[in-house]
N, C-alpha and C positions, 0 to 999 in steps of 0.2 A: 218578228215574234221577239220577245223579251225576254231577258237571261230569266228574269222571275218568273215567267210564265213555261218556260222548258223544265225548269228547275222545279216546279209543281207539279209538272206532267208524269216525270222523271220520278219525284217520291210517289206519288198514289200510285206506279206502275209498281214499285218494288213493296211498296205495303200491300197491293194488291197480290204478286206472286210470293209474296211470306207469308200472308195470310189467307188468300181465298179459299185454296185447294181445300187445307185443313177446315177451316168453317164450311166449305159447302159438303164436305164428308160427315161432318157430325149432325149439320143442317135438319132439323125433324126427324134425328134419328129417336127411335124409341127405346129407352131404357129405362127399363124395372131395380129399383132398389127392393131386394126379398129382404128382409128381416123377422127378427123375432116381437118386440113391443114398443112403439116410441114412449109407451108412458113410463119408459127407462130415460132420464135426462142424458145419457149417452148415446144411447139409441139414434133419441130424436135429435141430437146436434148434428150425427153423421146423415142423418135424413134430410135436415135443413141444409147443409153444406153441399151434398151429392144435387139436390132440386136446383140450388144457390147456382155452382159451378158448372154445371150442365146445361141451363138455362142458358146461361152467359157466352155458351157455346152454340147457341140452339137447338139443343137436344130439347126433346119431350121425356121429361121424368116421372115415372110415376111410384109411388112408395106402395109396398102390398107387407102388410105384417102378417103371422099369423100366431101370437103370442108364443107360448115355449111350448106349440103341439107340431110336434115333426111330420104326422100325417097331415094336418093343416099346411105347413111348407113345403110338403109334396106336390099338393094339389095345386098352390101358388107357381109353382114350379112350371107344373105341366098348363099352368094356363097360360105363363109366358110363353113356352113351346109351343104351344095352340094358336096363341093370338099373332105369332112372329114376329117378337118384338128384337131387336137389335142387338141386345148384350141385357147381360143381367150383373148387376152387383150384389152380392149376396153375402150374408151373415148370415151361418148354418143352427140351425134352433140346435141340431144331435149329428157329431162327428160320423157316425156311421150310417143311422137311418137315413142320412140325405144324399147316399151314394147312387141310389138304386135313377134318381131323378136326374140328377148329375150325367149315369149315364146317358139319360133320353137326351138331356139338353147337348151333350157331345155328337148325338145321333144325329141330331136335327142342325149342327153345327152353329149353334147359338154359345157364343163366347162367354166364361163365367168367371168374373174377378171377385175372389172372396175377401171379404173384407174384416180385417181383426180377431174373425174366429179361422182355425184350421179347419180341416178335416180328416180323417183317420191317416193314416203314412199308408204309401205304397198305391195312394188314385191320385198321385200328381198330373198325372194325363186328364183326368177329367175337367180341371179348370186352367183356365190360362196365365190367370197371375193371384199371389196375393199380394193385400195390401195391409200393413198396422204393423204393431210392436210384435217382437217376438213372447208370447206367454210366458215364455222358460227364463224372462230376461226380467218382468215384470214379479215374479215371484222371487225369483233369486234378490233381487231390488231388495223387497220388502224384510226378506228374510234376514240380510245381512244390518238391513238399517234395525231390525229387532236382535240382533247380536248386538249391536252396538248399544243400542236402548237399555239393555239387561245385564251391562257387562260387570257390573258392582253389586249386583246382587245374588243373595245365597242360594234362591228359587228363581225360577219362572216356569208356573203354571198358565198356558195357555191355551187357548179354545179357537177357533176357526169358524166366520161366517162366512159362508161361502155364496159364489153365484150359483144359477142352475147346475147342478153338480153333471147332469146328462150331458151336457157342453163339453168341447174338448178344452176349451177357454179352463173354466177352474181347475180342470184335473191336469191339466199343463203347469199352471200358478201354485197346485200344490205340492206336486211332486218338485217343482223344482227349489220353492220354499223351505220342504222337511229338508235337503240337501243342503241348503246355505245354514238352517238352525243349526243342523250335524254339529258343525264347528263347536258347537257350545254344550255338552251333554246335561247342563244343567237345567235346559229348555225341554219339555213334555208337554207335549198336545194331549189335551186331556178329552176334548170333545171336536168333530167337526160336524157343523149343523148347515143344513142346506136352505139359506135364505132367498131365492131365487133371483138375485138381486133387487129384492124389495127393500124398503127404506122401514115401512113399518111393520112387516117380518122382522127382520133386522132387530129391530126396537125388541120385540116380543120375544124372539130369541137370546136376547139380550139379557132381558129382565128373568128369563128361566134360568139361564145360566149362573147370573149372579147368587139366586138361591138355592141350585142347586147346591154351588163351591162353596158356602158360607162358612158351613160347618166345615170346612177342610183348609181355611185361612183366604179363601177367595179365589180371585183367577190374578194374576198378576198383567196380563195380557191377554188382548182380541186381536186376530187379522181379521177387518171386517174387509171383504174384496176391493170395494169398491166404495168412494167419500160419498155414495149416497147414503150407503149402508153403515159406514163407520161416523155417522150422524145420528142415525137410529141409534149404535150402542152409547153415543154421548148422552142422549135422552134419557135412555133407560137407566145410565150411569145416576144423571142427576134425579130422578123419579126414586133409585134405589139407596141415592146418599151414597154411593161410590165415588171416592178421590180421580180424578185424570191426573195423570204426570208421571215424572222418568222416577220421583224419589222413592226409598221403600214405601210400602203398603196402599201406594197409587197404580188405577189403573193404566195398563200405556195400551192405544190405539195405533193400528196399522195400518195401510190400505194400500192400494196399486192401481187405484184409477180415482186422477184426481178428477176434482169437484171444486166448484166455488166452496160447496162445506166445508171441503179440507184445507182450502185455502186458510179460512175465518177461523178454523180448530187450531189449527197449526198455528197461528199465529197468536192464538189467543194460550196457546201451549195447553191446549184441550188432545191432540193428537200428534204422534210424536213424527207421521210422515208416512208419507205417499207417493206415487210415484207416473212418469208420464205417459201414460195411456191417453192421446191426444184425438179425440172424436175429430175434431176439424181439421187437423192436417190429414187425417185418415181419409176423411171425406174428397177433402181436396186432390191429395195425389190419386184416389180413383177412379177420380173423374179424370184425371190426365192420362191414367192408363188406358181406361176405356177408349177415350178420343185418339190414340196411337192407335190402340186394336182397329177400331173402325176405319184410320188412315191408311191400313195396313201396314204400319211400321213394327218393327219387333221388338217386343215387348221382354224386360226381365222375367223372371217365374217369380220370386219373389223381393218386394219393394218392401223390407223389413225397415223401420223408422227407431229411430236412437230413444235408451230409455235412458232416465235419468231418475236417481232419489229423489225426494225433494223434503227437505226436513225445516227447521226454522233458519236454518245457516243460509240457505239459497231459496225459501218461499217466494221472495218478493219477485225473480227472475219469473216465474213461472204463474203469477195472480191472470196475469191478461190470458195467458194461452189456457188456461185451466177453469175459464171461468165463460161458462157458456148456457 
């Protein structure tokens, strides 16, 4: 028997021992990604990543969407329990309304990995793990970016165009954003509007805000919670002949979920900042955590991903990660 043959056999055995059991434990396991709406590019990117990464591990991944209807999401979670799925990756519609469904999932022994959006504090026993950025850090990063952007202005009248306000994600971002801008007392929030993560609605709301505050000298800045929403603001500003930028008399646009829209606008000077809320990273780590759970491994409760503010100074570093 040649040494080459023996080496090949040993290498194959080592490969099988290293990867065989894990593959066997995840092969044909049924995973449901229960989310809001894949019409949202951020959610769609998470869904695609979970499907791709799950299928690479032999999992059978199903994407189930409820829109922003908590009752519909409750029903979907109930369906996954009844159909005996092996695990759920969940992006909750409502931090409180999802509690009964999670209670039923726990009683059924169905592991749940929360993705991106947390649930109401005090119910940590109802899910296996969380994967995503700290929403508080995303709001803080955006607030700090705005403080820097308006430091040389005499006034800073701003509006927030938010994601779906019933979700924990916008609530936590707004709370931490407010704490960050409190460092500069001239920054005043005049309005908080719910655009439900929708670009067209963000554009409509921005146009209404421009008209509403025109007699007061206009707004100095808008915090649009995701880059698709910031794009809506940019479009509305163009239609209303509102100039964009950081110099006096121009509108500053900041955001906290990066997308290609934001990369393009930051490089062109139409948007000041965004942040590293990265769906492909979150989806990949979520599948890794689910695989570990199915393999019987102990997993960390909170798998927080790092947050960094993106501005003109470092945008090149994040163009690839934020383009999806």
